[in-house]
VOFIGU-86364 format. One line per 8 residues: number of its first residue (from 1); their letters; for each residue x, y, z of C-alpha. Coordinates in nm, 4 decimals, always signed. Layout:
<nodes>
NUM> A> X:Y:Z; ...
</nodes>
This chain:
<nodes>
1> MSAIDQIV> -8.4577:-2.5087:+27.6240; -8.2983:-2.8505:+27.6794; -8.3056:-3.1225:+27.4156; -8.5612:-3.3259:+27.6092; -8.7866:-3.0193:+27.6521; -8.7827:-2.9671:+27.2758; -8.8682:-3.3309:+27.2210; -9.1536:-3.3259:+27.4742
9> ERARNAKK> -9.3080:-3.0291:+27.2929; -9.2838:-3.2060:+26.9564; -9.4398:-3.5187:+27.1085; -9.7360:-3.3167:+27.2369; -9.7955:-3.1853:+26.8880; -9.7682:-3.5346:+26.7359; -10.0767:-3.6587:+26.9292; -9.9820:-4.0267:+26.9253
17> TLVLPEGM> -10.0553:-4.3301:+27.1456; -9.8278:-4.5596:+27.3437; -9.8085:-4.9003:+27.5110; -9.6060:-4.9596:+27.8277; -9.5922:-5.3383:+27.8779; -9.4333:-5.3564:+28.2241; -9.7342:-5.2675:+28.4371; -9.6036:-5.4531:+28.7406
25> DYRVVVAA> -9.3375:-5.1804:+28.7822; -9.4432:-4.8786:+28.9884; -9.2103:-4.6557:+28.7844; -9.4094:-4.7418:+28.4723; -9.7491:-4.6455:+28.6145; -9.6091:-4.3221:+28.7569; -9.4623:-4.2405:+28.4145; -9.7832:-4.3424:+28.2353
33> NKIVTEGV> -9.9855:-4.1018:+28.4465; -9.7424:-3.8187:+28.3744; -9.7356:-3.9002:+28.0012; -10.1125:-3.8610:+27.9736; -10.1480:-3.5752:+28.2238; -9.8884:-3.3657:+28.0409; -10.0300:-3.4489:+27.6976; -9.7221:-3.6252:+27.5632
41> ATKAIVLG> -9.9499:-3.9055:+27.4409; -10.3221:-3.8911:+27.3752; -10.3490:-4.2418:+27.5223; -10.1177:-4.4716:+27.7180; -10.2028:-4.8404:+27.7645; -10.0288:-5.0246:+28.0479; -10.0192:-5.4064:+28.0311; -10.0772:-5.6084:+28.3458
49> TPAEIDAA> -10.3264:-5.7988:+28.5549; -10.5573:-5.5968:+28.7803; -10.3565:-5.7158:+29.0808; -10.0259:-5.6091:+28.9216; -10.1587:-5.2652:+28.8312; -10.3149:-5.2139:+29.1747; -9.9906:-5.3080:+29.3510; -9.7780:-5.0861:+29.1233
57> CKEGGVTE> -10.0126:-4.7898:+29.1706; -10.0065:-4.8349:+29.5462; -9.6250:-4.8468:+29.5509; -9.5978:-4.5450:+29.3225; -9.8595:-4.3393:+29.5029; -10.0888:-4.3221:+29.1980; -10.4409:-4.2597:+29.3253; -10.6091:-4.1326:+29.0097
65> RKFETLDY> -10.5234:-4.3264:+28.6938; -10.5043:-4.1305:+28.3723; -10.3843:-4.4296:+28.1677; -10.5699:-4.7319:+28.0304; -10.4903:-5.0888:+28.1303; -10.5048:-5.4206:+27.9485; -10.4921:-5.7686:+28.1008; -10.3364:-5.8971:+27.7813
73> LHCDFFEK> -10.3321:-6.2678:+27.8689; -10.7110:-6.2647:+27.8938; -10.8038:-6.0174:+27.6202; -11.0270:-6.1195:+27.3312; -10.7545:-6.0799:+27.0684; -10.4795:-6.2875:+27.2319; -10.5502:-6.5847:+27.0038; -10.5596:-6.3609:+26.6964
81> YAQQFAEI> -10.2134:-6.2310:+26.7826; -10.0863:-6.5855:+26.8448; -10.2047:-6.6858:+26.4967; -10.0408:-6.3787:+26.3489; -9.7102:-6.4440:+26.5231; -9.7147:-6.8067:+26.4041; -9.7604:-6.6787:+26.0491; -9.4799:-6.4216:+26.0854
89> RKKKGITI> -9.2416:-6.6923:+26.2094; -9.3682:-6.9686:+25.9812; -9.0401:-6.9942:+25.7930; -8.8672:-7.0649:+26.1246; -9.0995:-7.3603:+26.1815; -9.2814:-7.2164:+26.4818; -9.6032:-7.3951:+26.5841; -9.9178:-7.2279:+26.7129
97> EQARAAIK> -9.8412:-7.3645:+27.0597; -9.4960:-7.2077:+27.0478; -9.6492:-6.8822:+26.9229; -9.8931:-6.8728:+27.2146; -9.6052:-6.9294:+27.4563; -9.3938:-6.6581:+27.2892; -9.6541:-6.3840:+27.3076; -9.7142:-6.4487:+27.6749
105> SRIFFGAL> -9.4086:-6.2248:+27.6947; -9.5628:-5.8841:+27.7509; -9.2881:-5.7252:+27.5393; -9.3787:-5.9442:+27.2415; -9.7481:-5.8753:+27.2932; -9.6897:-5.5010:+27.3141; -9.4776:-5.5148:+26.9994; -9.7640:-5.6882:+26.8168
113> MTRNGMVD> -10.0024:-5.4173:+26.9365; -9.7644:-5.1659:+26.7821; -9.7294:-5.3651:+26.4608; -10.1070:-5.3763:+26.4235; -10.1563:-5.0043:+26.4817; -10.3447:-5.0417:+26.8085; -10.0830:-4.7996:+26.9421; -9.8178:-4.5916:+26.7680
121> GLVAGSIA> -9.5143:-4.6898:+26.9774; -9.3797:-4.8943:+27.2681; -9.1526:-4.8170:+27.5625; -9.0174:-5.0938:+27.7878; -8.7013:-5.2310:+27.9438; -8.7307:-5.1218:+28.3059; -8.7521:-5.4964:+28.3784; -8.6921:-5.6694:+28.0431
129> STADMLRA> -8.3367:-5.7025:+27.9133; -8.2097:-5.5275:+27.6020; -8.1800:-5.8707:+27.4383; -8.5511:-5.9318:+27.5031; -8.6355:-5.5924:+27.3591; -8.4323:-5.6524:+27.0447; -8.5851:-5.9960:+26.9892; -8.9352:-5.8516:+27.0164
137> AFMCIGTA> -8.8458:-5.5631:+26.7850; -8.6977:-5.7775:+26.5121; -8.9441:-6.0689:+26.5346; -9.2667:-5.8703:+26.5728; -9.2048:-5.5359:+26.4039; -8.9107:-5.5747:+26.1665; -8.7082:-5.3063:+25.9947; -8.8279:-5.0054:+25.7983
145> PGIKIGSS> -8.8478:-5.0225:+25.4173; -8.5040:-5.0023:+25.2579; -8.3190:-5.0804:+25.5833; -8.1846:-5.4258:+25.6588; -8.0672:-5.3818:+26.0179; -8.1955:-5.2167:+26.3310; -7.9566:-4.9921:+26.5205; -7.9443:-4.7416:+26.8031
153> CFIMDLAK> -7.8330:-4.3912:+26.8796; -7.7814:-4.1696:+27.1819; -7.8915:-3.8089:+27.2141; -7.6013:-3.6176:+27.3620; -7.7310:-3.2963:+27.5186; -7.4030:-3.1112:+27.5593; -7.3175:-2.9113:+27.8700; -7.1235:-2.6737:+27.6454
161> PSPAGEKV> -7.1935:-2.6228:+27.2726; -6.9558:-2.7764:+27.0218; -6.6996:-2.5433:+26.8561; -6.9477:-2.5045:+26.5698; -7.2273:-2.4118:+26.8117; -7.4222:-2.7383:+26.8193; -7.5947:-2.8044:+27.1513; -7.7170:-3.1546:+27.0644
169> LLYADCGV> -7.5401:-3.4382:+26.8815; -7.6559:-3.7883:+26.7948; -7.4035:-4.0715:+26.8381; -7.4577:-4.4003:+26.6485; -7.4400:-4.6936:+26.6801; -7.3614:-4.7196:+27.0510; -7.5762:-5.0111:+27.1585; -7.6672:-5.2769:+26.8998
177> NPNPTAEE> -7.4239:-5.3663:+26.6174; -7.0746:-5.4704:+26.7331; -6.8902:-5.4517:+26.4018; -7.1087:-5.3200:+26.1197; -7.0115:-5.3608:+25.7560; -6.9944:-5.0649:+25.5189; -7.3481:-5.1409:+25.4024; -7.4676:-5.1590:+25.7619
185> LVDIATAT> -7.3012:-4.8258:+25.8417; -7.5113:-4.6778:+25.5603; -7.8257:-4.8192:+25.7246; -7.7139:-4.6749:+26.0592; -7.6556:-4.3333:+25.9009; -7.9934:-4.3476:+25.7244; -8.1800:-4.4426:+26.0414; -7.9990:-4.1856:+26.2563
193> SATYRALF> -8.0741:-3.9124:+26.0036; -8.4431:-4.0020:+26.0244; -8.4262:-3.9977:+26.4045; -8.2569:-3.6567:+26.4089; -8.5124:-3.5034:+26.1753; -8.8033:-3.6553:+26.3712; -8.6704:-3.5240:+26.7030; -8.5380:-3.1824:+26.6029
201> GKTPRVAF> -8.6809:-3.1009:+26.2606; -8.3478:-2.9887:+26.1141; -8.1179:-3.1070:+25.8359; -7.8966:-3.4002:+25.9438; -7.5223:-3.3466:+25.8940; -7.3563:-3.6858:+25.9140; -6.9868:-3.7518:+25.9764; -6.8434:-4.1008:+25.9333
209> LSFSSYGS> -6.5668:-4.1104:+26.1926; -6.2292:-4.2835:+26.1848; -5.8680:-4.2171:+26.2788; -5.8087:-4.0685:+25.9339; -5.9339:-3.7595:+25.7508; -5.9485:-3.7719:+25.3723; -5.6854:-4.0434:+25.3410; -5.4383:-3.9032:+25.5940
217> AQHPLLEK> -5.3776:-4.2645:+25.7018; -5.3997:-4.5993:+25.5245; -5.5181:-4.9136:+25.7005; -5.7653:-5.1971:+25.6356; -5.9754:-5.0732:+25.9286; -6.0496:-4.7558:+25.7346; -6.1753:-4.9247:+25.4204; -6.5323:-4.9826:+25.5377
225> VVAASKMF> -6.5641:-4.6228:+25.6638; -6.4457:-4.4821:+25.3297; -6.6806:-4.7173:+25.1430; -6.9764:-4.6343:+25.3693; -6.9284:-4.2609:+25.3226; -6.9147:-4.3004:+24.9459; -7.2258:-4.5207:+24.9358; -7.4203:-4.2887:+25.1625
233> KEKIQQEG> -7.3362:-3.9830:+24.9528; -7.4524:-4.1725:+24.6436; -7.7751:-4.2660:+24.8224; -7.8363:-3.9016:+24.9159; -7.7865:-3.7920:+24.5555; -7.9916:-4.0722:+24.3987; -8.2860:-4.0304:+24.6368; -8.2703:-3.6527:+24.6627
241> LDIVADGE> -8.2396:-3.6587:+25.0419; -8.1982:-3.3419:+25.2467; -7.8906:-3.4727:+25.4288; -7.5298:-3.3541:+25.4307; -7.2648:-3.6232:+25.4787; -6.8901:-3.6658:+25.4693; -6.6123:-3.9030:+25.5689; -6.3833:-4.0488:+25.6500
249> LQADAALV> -6.3213:-3.7828:+25.9148; -6.1411:-3.7626:+26.2453; -6.3589:-3.6354:+26.5278; -6.1935:-3.2933:+26.5374; -6.2396:-3.2480:+26.1619; -6.6071:-3.3353:+26.2068; -6.6692:-3.0980:+26.4976; -6.4237:-2.8064:+26.4799
257> PSVAASKA> -6.4520:-2.5736:+26.1761; -6.0926:-2.4493:+26.2024; -5.9597:-2.8063:+26.2064; -6.1855:-2.9070:+25.9162; -6.0444:-2.6181:+25.7118; -5.6965:-2.7734:+25.7335; -5.7615:-3.1485:+25.7621; -6.0670:-3.1745:+25.5328
265> KGSPIAGN> -6.0616:-2.8715:+25.3089; -6.3823:-2.8431:+25.1091; -6.5755:-3.0782:+25.3365; -6.9523:-3.0212:+25.3096; -6.9714:-3.0773:+25.6860; -6.7061:-2.8075:+25.7440; -6.6615:-2.9093:+26.1081; -7.0316:-2.8758:+26.1886
273> ANILVFPD> -7.1621:-3.2317:+26.2178; -7.4694:-3.3042:+26.4259; -7.4572:-3.6834:+26.3764; -7.1465:-3.8919:+26.4443; -7.1418:-4.2423:+26.2962; -6.8811:-4.4587:+26.4659; -6.7000:-4.7440:+26.2901; -6.7924:-5.0027:+26.5545
281> LNAGNICY> -6.9608:-5.0525:+26.8895; -6.6344:-5.0226:+27.0818; -6.5790:-4.6689:+26.9579; -6.9406:-4.5580:+26.9874; -7.0038:-4.6932:+27.3354; -6.6740:-4.5645:+27.4726; -6.7232:-4.2167:+27.3271; -7.0768:-4.1635:+27.4489
289> KLTERLAG> -6.9760:-4.2615:+27.8021; -6.6680:-4.0363:+27.7925; -6.8764:-3.7447:+27.6664; -7.1294:-3.8039:+27.9421; -6.8882:-3.8604:+28.2300; -6.6049:-3.6205:+28.1469; -6.7797:-3.3470:+27.9503; -7.0970:-3.3422:+28.1600
297> ASAYGPIL> -7.3346:-3.4160:+27.8723; -7.6770:-3.5691:+27.9343; -7.7128:-3.8930:+27.7389; -8.0566:-4.0215:+27.6349; -8.0775:-4.3703:+27.4904; -8.0144:-4.6157:+27.3512; -8.2869:-4.5142:+27.1079; -8.3799:-4.8061:+26.8852
305> QGLAKPMS> -8.4141:-4.7010:+26.5226; -8.4494:-4.8367:+26.1725; -8.7645:-5.0252:+26.2755; -9.0963:-5.0272:+26.0891; -9.2627:-4.8949:+26.4077; -9.0864:-4.7183:+26.6973; -9.0036:-4.8833:+27.0269; -8.7585:-4.7665:+27.2913
313> DLSRGCKA> -8.5426:-4.9588:+27.5362; -8.4938:-4.8453:+27.8960; -8.2166:-4.8962:+28.1450; -8.3244:-5.1290:+28.4236; -8.2052:-4.8627:+28.6667; -8.4269:-4.5962:+28.5125; -8.6527:-4.3555:+28.6993; -9.0111:-4.2636:+28.6127
321> DDIFGAAA> -8.8845:-3.9390:+28.4569; -8.6520:-4.1402:+28.2316; -8.9505:-4.3416:+28.1090; -9.1370:-4.0163:+28.0466; -8.8467:-3.8887:+27.8351; -8.8175:-4.2158:+27.6423; -9.1890:-4.1980:+27.5700; -9.1543:-3.8486:+27.4247
329> ITLCQCK> -8.8653:-3.9623:+27.2044; -9.0594:-4.2669:+27.0849; -9.3710:-4.0675:+27.0013; -9.1697:-3.8193:+26.7953; -9.0469:-4.1129:+26.5860; -9.4034:-4.2165:+26.5005; -9.5236:-4.1432:+26.1486
</nodes>
């Protein structure tokens, strides 16, 4: 069973609800119908005017709608949400007029629906930019308790298992934070561990990657990785978390048991990591694309994480099936 098949099954069992803000996109309505028909969500709400929804359904060949729709600009709680957004952004000096203008963005409105529990999660980005998605996430939803930054990860469904036998790895952060500090790397590791457990139900094994294993090299670039690994291990111990972590580790010491035995003797990971935390966005983004393009892995993401409520970003070149998969991932993250 592929990674996405496992996730779809977990999403069905979660029985959660979803908002898809970009109802003017035929791919969204096709995906929404499939999401409900296949039981991935108990309810999917698509935002859009009647004319937008009708046109999208016609283009996508949707003749029988299984999803709900909301003309959000004319709903009876638009003003309530505007007042709420003005209050959330009060310290930034936003006026009620500015709040009303801001939540005319369907991404912002959908994020407020998620914040208020009208739905459990949000999927968008087939039209909106990643920057728009991140602004809505941070302004309307905010980060989870104990986490100061949002981040992202990619699910890497490997064409061939790792030397330790892992079929699925999570790579983080590959899409949001360009140069995280040691403290931010801890937040990324915490959020990715939660994502892994939500999606696969197994113990996260986190490797903080670098070009050094256990002090085999010395350089200022390594200092934050060493510090992050130490802080994360302390966090695991203090909070009694069911997570295994180690670092700093080279990629081969994190993924190949025989290499770990020589380069990182005694490592609790022992060459069997299922989460790779990269030192910066350069490394993470490059490695996920290399793994996808040269090793034939399927990459799903970027999955936004560390948020108080889950929302997922899409590629603007996505297909309806990609939206379906992102929905399943998002719904598994719901609590």
